[in-house]
N, C-alpha and C positions, 0 to 999 in steps of 0.2 A: 962249681957252686957260685951262685949269685952273691955279690957283695952288697953291703948296705947302700953304697953309692948306686949300684945297678938298680936296686929296687925303687929308688927315688924317682926314676924315670920310667919304670915298668908300668904298663897299664894295670890299674887295680884289679880288673876282672881276670887278667892273665896271671897276676901275682897270686890272687886267692886260689885260682885253679891249680897253679903249680904247687903251692904249699899244701893244698888239700889232697892232691894226688900223692904227694910224698907221705902225708899223714896217714892215708889209707893203707899204703904199703907197710908203713911202720906198725900200724895198728894190727895188721894180720899177724905179724911176728910177736907183738906184745900179747895178743890174746892167747897165743899158744905157750907163753912162758909159764913155768911152774910157780906156784904160790911163793915158795921161799926165795926164788930169784927176784920176783917183783918186790918183795918185802926188803930184801937186802939192798936193792938199788935205791929204794926210798930212804933207807938209813944212810946210804952214801950221800944222797941229796941233802938230807938234814945236816950232815956233817959239813957239806960244802957251804951251806948257808952260814954256819957259824964261822967257818974259815974266812969267808968273804964279808964278815960283819962290817969292818971299817969301810970297805968299798961301797957296800949297800947303804950304810948310813950317810956317807958323803954324797952319794947320788940322791938320796932322799932330801938332804939339806938343800941341794940345788932346786929340787921341786918345791920345797916349802918356801924358799926365798922367792921363786917365781910366782907361786900362788899368793903370797902376801903382797908382792908388788902389783899383781893383777887384780887384787881385791877379792880373792876367793873367800867364800863365806866361812865363818868359823867352824860350822859343822863339817864342811868339806875339808878344811885344814886339819881338823881332828882326825878324820878318817884317813887322810893322807900321811899324817905324821908317824914316823917310826923312831923308836929309841931302843936302847939295849934290851929293855924288858919286852917290848913288843916283838922285836926280832927273835929273841929267845923263844917267845910263845909261838912264833911262826915255825921255827925249827922243831920245837916240841910237837906242834900239830902234825907236821909231816911224819915224825916218828910214831905218833899215836895212830895215824892212818896205816902205817906199815905194820903195826901190831894187831890191827883188826883182822877178823876172819875174811878170807878171800871169798867174795860172793860168786865169782865165776865158777860154774860147775855145780853150784848148790842145787839139789833136787827140791823143788817146791812141793810137789806131790806126785804120787804114782797110783794108778788104778789099773786093775785087770778087767778087761771087757769079757762078756759071756763067750765070745768066740776065741778067747785065749790071748788076744793082743794085749800087750802091756804098754801103757801110755804114761810117759813122765813129762813133766814140765821142768826145764832146767834153765837156770840163769845164765845169760850170755851178755857180753858187752853190747852197748848200743852201737858203737863204731867210732866215728870222728865227731867230736863235740866242739862247737864254736862257742867261746865265752866272750861276750862283749861287756865291758865293765868300766866304771868310772871311779876315780879317786883312790879306792882302797888297793894299795899294792900287795896286801896280804892275800888278795884273791889269786894273784899269780901263783903263789905257793900252794894255797888250798886247792885250787882247781887242778893244778898239775898233779898233785899227790892223789887226789880222789880219782881223777881220770885214769892215771896209771894203775892204781890198785885194782880198779874195776876193769882193766884191760882195754880202755879207750885211748885213742889219740886225742890231743887237745890242740886247738888252734885258738890262740889268745889274742884279743885286741883290747888293750888297756886304754884309758883316757890320756889325753895329752898332758893333763896336769900331773901325772905320775910317770911320765915317760922314762925318766932316768932311773927311778926306783925300780920300775918293772923290768927294764933291761938288765940291771945289775942282779936282781933276784933271779931272773930267767937264766942268765949266764951261769950262776952258781948251781941252780937246779940241774941244768943240762949237763954240766960237767960231772956232777955227782951221779946222775942217772947213767951217763955213758960209762962211768967207772963200774957200774953194776951190770953192764951189758945191754942197756936199753938205748935204742937209736935216738939221737938228738931230734930226729924228725917226728918222734912220737909226741913231743911237746914243743910247739913252735909259737913264737911271738911275732905277730905281724910287724915287719920292720918299717912301717909307715904309719903316720897319723892322718893320712888322707881320708876324709870321711867317705869318699867313694868306695874305699875298701870295705867299709861296714856294709854298704849296699850290696857289694859283690858277695859278701858272706851270706847275707840274707837270701840271696837268690841262687845260692850254690846247691840246689837240690840235686841229689845223686852223688854229691861229693862230701857234703857235710850232713850228718844225720840228725843233729839236734842243735838248736841255738839256745843258750842260756844268757839272758840279759841281766846285768846287775848294775843298777844305777837309779837315777831319778825317774819320775813319771814320764818325762819327755822322751827319754831313751827307750823305756819299755813300750810306750805308745808307738814310737816309730818302728820298733822291731815287730810288734804285733801287726801293724798296718802293712808293712812292706815284705815280711818274710814269706818265702816260698818253701821254707824248711820248718819242720815242727819246732815250736817254741815252748820252753818250760819257763813260765813267766813268774817274776817276783815283782809284785806291785808295791806301792808305798805302804808304810806301816802306820795306819791310823789306829792306834791301840788304845783300848779302854780299860780302866780299872773301876769296877763297881763296888763301892763300900755299902754292904747290906746293913739293914737295921741291927742284925745280930753280930756285927763285926766287933772283935776285941779292939779297943781304941789304940792300945800300944802297937798291936800288930798292924792295924790299918795305917798308922802313921809311918811305921818303918817300911812297909811294903810300898806305899804310895810315894814317899820321898825317894826311895831307891829306884822305883820304876821310872820316875821322871828325871831325876838329877844325877844318878850314877854316871851315865854318859848320855847326854841329851841328843847326840848326833847319830845314834844307831837306830835301826828300823824297829827294834823291840821296845823303844822308849815309850812310856805313857804319853799320849797326846790329849786325851780327854778323861777327866775324872767325873764319875757319876756317883752321887751320894744319895742314899735313901732318905726320904723326908722324915722318917722316924728314927734316923740315926742321931743320937743326942749330942755328938761331939763334932758336928760339921764345921762350926766356926773355928774350933781349935785346929782342925785338920787343914783347912784352907789357910789359916794364919801361919801354920808351920811351913807350908809350901812357900808363902810369900817371904817369911823370915829367912828362908834358906836361899833366897835369890831368884825365885821363880815368879814370873809375871802370870797372874791368873786372870782369865777373861771369862766372866760368869753370866749365867742367866739372872733374872731379876731376884730370885730367891737366894742365890749365892751372893749377889751384890749386897743384899741387905745384911749379910753377916759380917762384912768387913769393908770399910770405906776404901780400902786399897784395891779392891777388885774392880777391874775394868769391864765395861759392858761387852758381851760377846756378840758378834755379828753372825748372820746365817752361815757365812763362809767358814767361821771358826770350827764348826762341827765337822768339817770335811778337810781340815788342814793338817798336814804333817809338818810340824814346826821345826823339828830337829834343832831345837834351841831351848833355853830356859823359859819356855812359855807353855801354858796349858790352858785348855778350855775346861770349864766345870759347870755341871748342871745338877739340879736337884730333881730326883725322879720319885714317882709315886709307887714304889714297890718293885718287885722283881720283874713283873710283866712289862712295866714301863721301861725299866732298864734294858731289857732284852729287845724291846721294840726300838729304842734309840740306837742300840748297837746294830740292829738289822738295817736301819736307815743309813747309818754313817760309817760303819766299820769297813775297812779295806780287806777284811777276812784274813788278817795276819795273826794277831794275838790279842785276846781279850781275857780279862781276869775278874774274879769275884773274891772279895774278902768277907768271910762270914764264919760264924761258929754253928750255923744251922746247916746240918748235913743234907737235909732234904732240899733246901734252896740251892745248895752247891751242886747237887746231882742234877737238878733241873737245868741249871745254868750250863753245866758241862755237856749235857745231852742236847740242849736246844739251841745254843749259840753256834752258828754255822761258820766257824773260823778255822783256819788251819791249825792253830794252837789255842786251846782253852785251858785256863789255869784256875786253881782254887788255892787261896792263901799263899800266893807266891808272886814275886816281882816279875813283870813281863820282860825284864832284862835277861831272864833265863832263856829267852827264845833264841837259842844259838846251838849250832850243831855240836860244838865241843861240850857244852853243858848237858846235852842229851846223850853223851857217851858215843857220839858218832865220829870223833876224831877231828873233824872239820866239817864244813858245809860248802856247797857250791852256790847256795842261795836258799831262801825260804820261799817255796812255791805256794802261791795263794789261790791257784786255780783248783779244779776238781778232777783233772785228768792226769793219769800216770803217777804223779808223786805229789805230796802235799806236806807243808811244813818244811823243816830243815832237810834239804836234799843232800844225801851223802852217798855211800857206796850202793846201797840197794836201789836208790833212785837213778843211778847211772847204769843200770842194767835193764835189759828186757828179758824175755824168755823164748825158748823154742820148745817144740814138742819132739820128743824122741819116742818112736814107736818100734817095739820089738815083737816080732812074730815068729811063727814056726812053719811058715809056708801057707798062711791063710790067703784065700782068694775070695773077693766079695761076690756073693751070689746075686 
């Protein structure tokens, strides 16, 4: 077995090929494991995370100290930071995945043809999945749990800013999975931060079956440009909340403040507030955001409501701030709001606040985003909040999976055909 010291001098292409081949062998065994065995192994992994809590938090403290010294942005530090509550949520998320129904082997549909052939579509694992991610150490646990539950091997490459946290979490997970009979090679963490290893993963067609990038626009753009492996993309979260003329003012205030300020550094945070020109309480709503510590950059009509509003530039409508900053525009009705969203949304999560059910249904039907909400904070855009246990990311494309990607999104299907000796004429 290669040691960490060995891998520091190993050619990145050779390293990725070696790990991916081991992953594929482990995945074949994992795919054949019964449901209860996979679930039990994940419960062991959750227990191991709790047992290693002090080790993991100490490792995370090293990463936080390095990030602060290196000038890491506050949003990135927030994503990176672990505490007892977040670590417990991580372990609980692994347990929640263990308790979900196993998607492998589920029959999607069955039909009998006129010639007597019986055709079924059955869910199967995708295979070996490469996850390339930045900052968030919880992705190590979420990705591992979801991949294992769906019968996939995982090849993980975390960011250098979380290297110690990721290694500590991975060590605990692998120990727990091994106690449940799953090969450590089913969940591997690249032992190098060499960026060339990322390139090797992206070009490992035939060894890695799908790449999932989780990070900033730069990372996702590089993955999409360079990959020779299918990519399940998660783009930035330029999320809108539209306050319709028929919105309840108390609800609008609560939803908007929560969507923007609960956690400003997550991809489901509100970045642009749209308010109907006929909504009578716009000044109070904008003022509440500013009073709560949010910088508001508005168009001319929003600026006229409060002298503390800064002028918005053209770039503001296309910016994911990940901070206590929001752009705000006044729109001339539902059509204008949806047109603004169509121009500027990243197709992640967009919401409407209104008591007008007809307006809400139009918004839900016509806004083409992965997640569309009515009378709810966009911060609910999260796999655990959707009852999925965890998520490997929120896909904003239109192929294979969309929105929070969990177990179903980590499977594909095959056709099973049962006959009684039919020959095609």
